[in-house]
C-alpha positions in Angstrom: -131.4 -273.1 -97.7 -132.7 -269.7 -97.6 -133.0 -266.6 -101.3 -130.3 -265.1 -99.8 -127.5 -268.5 -99.0 -125.3 -269.9 -102.2 -126.3 -273.6 -102.8 -123.3 -275.9 -103.6 -124.5 -279.5 -105.2 -122.0 -282.2 -104.9 -121.4 -286.0 -105.5 -118.8 -288.1 -106.9 -118.8 -290.9 -109.5 -122.7 -292.5 -109.6 -123.5 -290.1 -107.1 -122.7 -286.9 -109.6 -125.2 -288.1 -111.9 -127.9 -287.5 -109.1 -126.3 -284.2 -108.3 -127.0 -282.9 -111.5 -130.7 -283.9 -111.6 -131.4 -282.6 -108.4 -129.9 -279.4 -109.6 -131.8 -279.6 -113.1 -134.7 -280.2 -110.6 -133.6 -277.6 -108.1 -133.5 -274.6 -111.4 -136.9 -275.6 -112.6 -138.5 -275.3 -108.9 -136.9 -272.9 -107.1 -138.5 -269.2 -106.8 -136.3 -267.3 -109.5 -136.2 -264.3 -108.0 -134.4 -263.5 -105.0 -132.7 -266.7 -105.1 -128.5 -267.3 -104.7 -126.8 -268.6 -108.4 -127.2 -273.2 -107.8 -123.5 -275.0 -108.7 -123.5 -278.7 -109.3 -120.3 -279.9 -109.1 -119.6 -283.5 -110.0 -116.3 -285.3 -109.4 -115.1 -288.3 -112.0 -119.4 -288.7 -112.4 -120.7 -291.0 -116.0 -122.4 -289.3 -119.2 -126.0 -288.2 -118.4 -128.7 -287.9 -120.8 -128.4 -287.6 -124.5 -128.0 -285.5 -128.0 -131.7 -283.9 -126.8 -131.4 -283.5 -123.0 -127.3 -281.3 -123.8 -128.6 -278.8 -125.7 -131.8 -278.7 -123.5 -129.7 -277.8 -121.1 -127.2 -275.6 -123.4 -129.9 -273.4 -124.6 -130.6 -272.0 -121.9 -127.2 -270.2 -120.4 -128.0 -270.0 -116.4 -128.6 -273.1 -116.2 -125.8 -274.9 -118.1 -123.6 -272.4 -116.0 -124.0 -273.8 -113.3 -122.6 -277.4 -113.3 -118.8 -278.2 -113.3 -117.3 -281.6 -113.8 -114.1 -282.2 -112.9 -112.6 -285.3 -114.7 -109.1 -287.0 -114.1 -107.5 -288.2 -117.1 -106.9 -291.9 -115.3 -110.3 -292.3 -114.0 -112.4 -294.2 -116.6 -115.7 -293.8 -114.2 -116.8 -289.8 -116.7 -116.2 -292.4 -120.3 -117.7 -295.9 -119.1 -121.3 -294.7 -121.1 -119.2 -294.4 -124.3 -119.9 -297.3 -126.0 -117.3 -300.1 -128.1 -119.0 -298.4 -131.7 -118.6 -294.2 -130.6 -115.3 -295.1 -130.2 -115.1 -296.3 -133.5 -116.7 -293.5 -134.4 -115.5 -289.5 -134.9 -116.5 -287.3 -132.2 -118.7 -285.3 -135.2 -120.5 -287.9 -136.0 -121.9 -288.6 -132.5 -124.8 -286.4 -132.0 -127.4 -289.4 -132.2 -130.1 -289.2 -130.8 -129.1 -292.3 -128.6 -126.0 -290.9 -127.8 -124.4 -289.6 -124.4 -124.0 -286.7 -124.6 -121.9 -283.9 -122.3 -123.4 -280.3 -120.6 -121.8 -277.7 -118.3 -118.4 -277.0 -118.0 -115.7 -280.1 -117.8 -112.5 -279.2 -115.7 -109.8 -282.1 -117.4 -107.4 -282.9 -114.7 -103.9 -284.6 -115.4 -100.8 -284.8 -113.8 -99.2 -281.8 -115.7 -102.3 -279.4 -114.7 -105.7 -278.6 -115.1 -107.6 -276.9 -118.3 -111.6 -276.5 -119.1 -114.1 -277.6 -122.1 -117.7 -275.6 -123.0 -117.9 -277.0 -126.2 -119.9 -280.6 -126.2 -118.1 -282.5 -129.3 -114.7 -281.6 -127.9 -115.3 -282.6 -124.3 -116.9 -285.8 -126.0 -114.2 -286.2 -128.5 -111.2 -285.7 -124.7 -113.2 -288.6 -123.0 -112.7 -290.7 -125.8 -109.9 -290.7 -125.6 -109.4 -290.8 -121.9 -111.3 -293.8 -121.6 -109.4 -295.5 -125.0 -106.4 -295.3 -121.9 -107.9 -295.9 -118.9 -109.0 -299.5 -121.1 -105.9 -300.3 -122.8 -103.9 -300.0 -118.9 -106.5 -301.6 -116.9 -109.4 -303.7 -117.0 -112.5 -302.0 -116.5 -114.9 -304.7 -114.8 -111.8 -305.4 -112.1 -111.4 -301.3 -112.1 -110.2 -301.5 -108.2 -108.3 -297.6 -108.6 -110.1 -294.4 -106.6 -109.9 -291.8 -107.9 -108.8 -289.0 -105.6 -110.0 -286.1 -105.9 -109.3 -283.7 -103.1 -105.5 -284.3 -104.1 -106.2 -283.5 -107.6 -108.2 -280.1 -105.7 -105.1 -280.0 -103.5 -102.9 -279.6 -106.1 -104.4 -277.2 -108.4 -105.2 -275.2 -104.7 -101.0 -274.7 -104.9 -100.0 -274.9 -108.3 -98.4 -272.1 -110.0 -100.6 -270.2 -112.2 -96.9 -269.8 -114.6 -96.0 -272.6 -117.3 -92.2 -271.8 -118.9 -91.8 -272.0 -122.4 -93.3 -274.3 -124.7 -91.8 -275.0 -128.5 -95.7 -274.8 -130.3 -96.1 -276.9 -133.7 -95.7 -274.6 -136.9 -99.2 -276.1 -137.4 -100.7 -273.6 -135.4 -101.4 -270.5 -136.0 -103.3 -268.1 -134.4 -103.9 -267.2 -130.3 -107.1 -269.7 -130.0 -105.1 -272.0 -131.6 -102.1 -272.3 -129.2 -104.3 -272.3 -126.6 -106.1 -274.9 -127.5 -103.0 -276.8 -127.5 -101.4 -276.1 -124.5 -105.0 -276.8 -122.9 -104.5 -280.3 -124.7 -101.4 -281.0 -122.9 -102.6 -279.7 -119.7 -105.5 -282.1 -120.2 -102.5 -285.0 -120.2 -103.3 -285.0 -124.1 -100.1 -284.2 -124.8 -99.0 -288.0 -123.0 -100.9 -290.1 -126.5 -99.3 -288.5 -129.2 -96.7 -291.1 -129.1 -100.2 -293.3 -129.2 -101.1 -292.2 -132.3 -103.0 -289.3 -130.8 -102.0 -286.2 -133.7 -102.7 -282.8 -131.3 -102.2 -280.2 -133.1 -105.2 -281.4 -135.0 -107.5 -282.0 -132.6 -106.4 -278.6 -130.7 -107.2 -277.1 -134.5 -110.2 -278.7 -134.5 -111.6 -277.6 -131.1 -110.8 -274.2 -131.8 -112.8 -274.0 -134.6 -115.1 -275.4 -132.8 -115.0 -272.9 -129.9 -115.5 -270.4 -132.8 -118.3 -271.6 -134.1 -119.5 -271.8 -130.5 -118.6 -268.4 -129.2 -120.8 -267.2 -132.2 -123.8 -269.3 -131.3 -124.2 -267.5 -127.8 -123.9 -264.2 -129.3 -128.0 -265.4 -131.3 -129.3 -267.6 -129.0 -133.4 -267.5 -127.1 -132.1 -268.0 -123.6 -135.9 -269.6 -122.5 -134.7 -269.2 -118.6 -134.4 -265.1 -118.5 -137.9 -265.1 -119.6 
């Protein structure tokens, strides 16, 4: 590895957590001048670190943008560390220092498509929804299904970036909410509406968080740039 070569760190499942920690060590240790951007890509990695850990990374935009976490809607591991009490609470209340929190960008994959999210509370809520569905469909302690992320990436590569017209609910009132609704549908959340998940409300809630996050980024101080 030289200062003129890009470095991509990857890991699957628990190996993704190791890859994330190694990338954080590199970001903190390597000289900043002349070093190409690092990129860490994890596949089906469990949550790593609490709310303080997540905030420390998110406040450094140059660090946070180095992490891409790929998650299948059929993979129980990314939400495995979310406790039963967390499932019974709303995502907005899960900000205690002991709660696991996501960081970086999450790419959610399903049979219907792919969608990216960056806002931590929204990511946590989606992980809660997906892990609840996995828990209902299979016993996590005896889970033998291995998600083929290589096949998922091939599908992403070959998928046409176009869609037909999707009928949106009347409650969706602006383009950001409409776009969020389509992202949730692509992530496979739309299949859960019959199970009591109100996707319209979820889309509006996530859109509001995205607006708040965008305003926060305009004013945030990034210590990694000094």
